[in-house]
C-alpha positions in Angstrom: 5.1 -1.6 11.7 5.4 0.5 8.6 8.9 -0.7 7.7 7.8 -4.4 7.6 4.2 -3.8 6.3 5.0 -1.7 3.2 7.2 -4.3 1.4 4.9 -7.2 2.5 1.5 -5.7 1.5 2.4 -2.7 -0.7 0.5 -0.4 1.6 0.2 0.4 5.3 -3.3 -0.4 6.9 -5.0 2.5 8.6 -5.7 0.5 11.8 -2.3 -0.3 13.1 -3.9 -1.1 16.5 -5.9 -3.9 14.8 -2.7 -5.8 13.9 -2.5 -9.3 15.3 -1.1 -9.3 18.9 1.8 -11.5 18.0 2.9 -9.0 15.3 2.6 -6.1 17.8 4.5 -8.1 20.4 7.3 -8.9 17.9 7.5 -5.3 16.8 7.5 -4.0 20.3 10.3 -6.4 21.3 12.4 -5.2 18.3 11.9 -1.6 19.4 12.6 -2.4 23.0 9.2 -1.2 24.3 6.1 -2.6 25.9 3.4 -3.8 23.4 0.8 -1.7 25.1 2.7 1.5 24.1 2.0 0.8 20.4 -1.8 0.9 21.0 -1.7 4.7 20.8 0.5 4.8 17.7 -1.1 6.5 14.7 -3.9 8.2 16.6 -2.6 11.5 15.2 -3.0 11.1 11.4 -0.1 13.4 10.7 2.3 11.1 12.7 1.3 8.2 10.5 1.6 10.3 7.3 5.0 11.6 8.4 6.3 8.1 9.2 4.9 6.6 6.0 6.8 9.2 4.0 10.0 8.6 5.9 9.8 4.8 5.6 8.8 5.0 1.9 11.9 7.2 1.3 14.1 4.9 3.3 12.9 1.8 1.4 12.8 3.5 -2.0 9.0 3.5 -2.5 6.9 6.2 -4.1 3.4 7.5 -3.5 0.8 7.1 -6.3 -1.1 10.4 -6.3 -4.0 10.8 -8.7 -2.8 12.0 -12.1 0.9 11.2 -11.2 3.3 9.5 -13.6 3.0 6.4 -11.5 -0.8 6.2 -12.0 -0.4 6.8 -15.7 2.0 3.9 -15.9 -0.4 1.8 -13.9 -3.2 2.6 -16.2 -1.1 1.7 -19.3 -0.1 -1.6 -17.6 -3.8 -2.3 -16.9 -4.9 -1.3 -20.4 -2.4 -3.7 -21.9 -3.5 -6.5 -19.6 -7.2 -5.8 -20.2 -6.6 -6.9 -23.8 -5.7 -10.3 -22.5 -8.0 -10.7 -19.5 -11.6 -9.7 -18.9 -11.7 -10.5 -15.2 -11.7 -7.3 -13.0 -10.6 -9.4 -10.0 -7.6 -10.7 -12.0 -6.8 -7.2 -13.2 -7.0 -5.8 -9.6 -4.5 -8.5 -8.4 -2.2 -7.8 -11.4 -2.3 -4.1 -10.6 -1.5 -4.8 -7.0 1.5 -7.0 -7.9 2.7 -4.5 -10.5 2.7 -1.7 -8.0 4.7 -3.8 -5.5 7.2 -4.7 -8.2 7.9 -1.0 -9.0 7.8 0.0 -5.4 4.7 2.2 -5.6 2.5 2.5 -2.5 -0.8 1.0 -3.4 -3.6 3.6 -3.5 -6.8 2.8 -1.6 -8.8 -0.2 -2.8 -11.5 2.0 -4.3 -9.0 4.1 -6.3 -7.4 0.9 -7.6 -10.8 -0.6 -8.5 -11.7 2.6 -10.4 -8.4 2.4 -12.4 -9.2 -1.3 -13.2 -12.8 -0.3 -14.3 -11.5 2.6 -16.5 -9.0 0.3 -18.2 -11.2 -2.7 -18.6 -14.0 -0.7 -20.2 -11.7 1.1 -22.6 
């Protein structure tokens, strides 16, 4: 799920078990396992974190920790765009698209919204 979700969404949802049944069935078929076996995937948070790190490394994506170079570059990107646009929703979407284009895993929605707010009020 992580391999296909990360490039598509730019992040991996916490609730893998809430994925549409057709997506779970397709993934299970590709892995050669029963769809029901995936229901328990990710119950152990460390398993999800380990797999996300492995998939990100495999796909060439990076994490965006608070204070990281990736977040500083995002904030510069947002500051530049805030000069042109005053819509927080638009800035949020531009930030999301920017992160995907540079293969940086999107931080949580609240962290991204906080970055947008800091840059749009500067």
